[in-house]
Structure formats: C-alpha cells, structure tokens
C-alpha positions as CSV (number, residue, x, y, z in Angstrom):
1,Y,182.4,76.9,114.9
2,G,185.5,76.1,116.9
3,D,185.7,72.5,115.7
4,G,185.1,73.5,112.0
5,V,181.6,72.0,111.9
6,A,178.6,74.3,111.7
7,P,175.6,73.7,113.9
8,S,173.9,72.2,110.8
9,G,176.6,69.6,110.6
10,A,178.1,71.1,107.5
11,M,181.8,72.1,107.5
12,D,182.4,75.8,108.3
13,P,183.1,77.7,105.1
14,G,186.3,79.1,106.3
15,M,187.6,75.7,107.3
16,F,186.5,74.2,103.9
17,I,188.1,77.0,101.8
18,S,191.3,77.1,103.9
19,A,191.7,73.3,103.7
20,F,190.8,73.1,100.0
21,V,193.8,72.2,97.9
22,G,193.7,73.7,94.4
23,S,192.8,76.9,92.6
24,F,189.5,78.7,92.6
25,G,188.8,77.1,89.2
26,D,189.3,73.7,90.8
27,L,186.7,74.6,93.5
28,V,184.2,75.7,90.8
29,A,184.8,72.4,89.0
30,R,184.2,70.4,92.2
31,L,181.1,72.2,93.3
32,Q,179.6,72.8,89.8
33,P,177.4,75.8,90.6
34,R,174.3,76.0,88.5
35,G,174.9,79.5,87.2
36,F,177.2,82.5,87.2
37,A,175.4,84.1,90.1
38,E,176.5,81.1,92.2
39,T,180.1,81.3,90.7
40,I,180.2,84.9,91.8
41,L,179.1,83.9,95.3
42,L,181.9,81.3,95.4
43,A,184.4,84.0,94.3
44,A,183.3,86.3,97.1
45,I,183.6,83.5,99.7
46,W,187.0,82.5,98.3
47,L,188.3,86.0,98.5
48,Q,186.9,86.4,102.0
49,Y,188.7,83.3,103.4
50,R,191.8,82.9,101.1
51,E,192.7,86.6,101.0
52,G,191.2,87.7,104.3
53,R,188.7,90.2,102.8
54,G,185.9,91.6,105.0
55,F,184.2,92.6,101.8
56,V,184.7,92.4,98.0
57,T,184.2,94.6,95.0
58,R,182.9,93.8,91.6
59,G,186.5,94.4,90.3
60,D,187.9,91.9,92.8
61,I,185.6,89.2,91.6
62,R,186.1,90.0,87.9
63,R,189.9,89.8,88.4
64,L,189.6,86.4,90.2
65,L,187.4,84.9,87.4
66,R,189.7,86.2,84.7
67,R,192.8,84.6,86.3
68,Q,191.3,81.1,86.0
69,D,192.5,79.1,83.0
70,R,189.6,76.6,82.7
71,L,186.8,79.0,83.8
72,R,184.8,81.0,81.3
73,M,183.8,84.6,82.2
74,P,180.1,85.4,82.3
75,R,179.0,87.1,79.1
76,N,177.1,89.7,81.0
77,F,179.1,90.1,84.3
78,S,177.0,93.0,85.5
79,R,173.7,91.2,85.1
80,D,175.0,88.0,86.8
81,F,176.5,90.0,89.6
82,Q,173.2,91.8,90.1
83,A,171.5,88.3,90.1
84,A,173.8,87.3,93.0
85,V,172.6,90.3,94.9
86,M,169.0,89.8,94.0
87,R,169.1,86.2,95.1
88,G,170.3,87.4,98.5
89,Y,173.8,85.9,98.3
90,L,175.6,89.3,98.5
91,E,174.6,92.5,100.2
92,E,176.0,96.0,99.4
93,R,178.0,97.6,102.2
94,E,178.0,101.3,103.1
95,E,181.5,101.7,101.7
96,G,180.1,102.0,98.2
97,D,181.2,99.4,95.7
98,A,181.7,96.8,98.5
99,Y,179.7,93.6,99.0
100,A,179.6,91.0,101.8
101,V,178.4,87.4,101.7
102,T,175.0,87.1,103.4
103,T,173.7,84.3,105.6
104,D,171.7,83.0,102.6
105,G,174.9,82.9,100.6
106,F,176.7,80.9,103.3
107,Q,173.6,78.6,103.5
108,W,173.8,77.9,99.8
109,F,177.6,77.1,100.2
110,H,176.9,74.8,103.1
111,Q,174.3,72.9,101.0
112,E,176.8,72.5,98.1
113,C,179.6,71.3,100.4
114,I,177.5,68.5,101.9
115,K,176.4,67.1,98.6
C-alpha cells in the first residue's frame, strides 16, 4: 500500500495508526468497538504500528489497556482475549504467548475506519 490506501479503498492500518493524533483511549473512543474482543484487537494493531511489534502478548495488551484513563478494563480479560482469538482477529504464534493480527482482524479494522 505505497500510497497509504489499501486495494479496498480503505486507509492502510499502519498509515491510519501512525497518523492518528491522540492516545489509544482516544482511538477507542473514536471507533467505538462493539465489545472487548474488538478493543483487544485495536490494542494489538496499536502496539504493532505504534511500538513496532511483530507480535503481542496478553501482558502487552493488558498493560496498554490499564494505562488508559478513560477506558475500563474488561471484567474477564482472559475470556475476552480468547473471544478475539476465536473470532479470528488474532492468531497464536509459535513463540508461545505471542499473537499476531490476522487478515480478518485487519479487515474488521478497515471496515471501522471507513465508517
């Protein structure tokens, strides 16, 4: 996506996240994901592009969520994280407790960004 626009016409996630002015909490407020599984997906994408991570761990995402002032933590983080995996947003890597955003996860993100 050399010009920052994906073939679907949506902005490339990396360009969107890199150009977004504000905190992760501001991004969540803007996109208003329907549940915590989607918030966890947003956190993984944020960490990938803002912190240059090739993969993320549950701990990485938990720490990012806890650092946000206006964002409440999921009551059952493990269940919601597993929901993000079961919905196909994240896939476990061979490295153990490491997860990467899937094509389905990026497709969800594209749809939210063009709303």
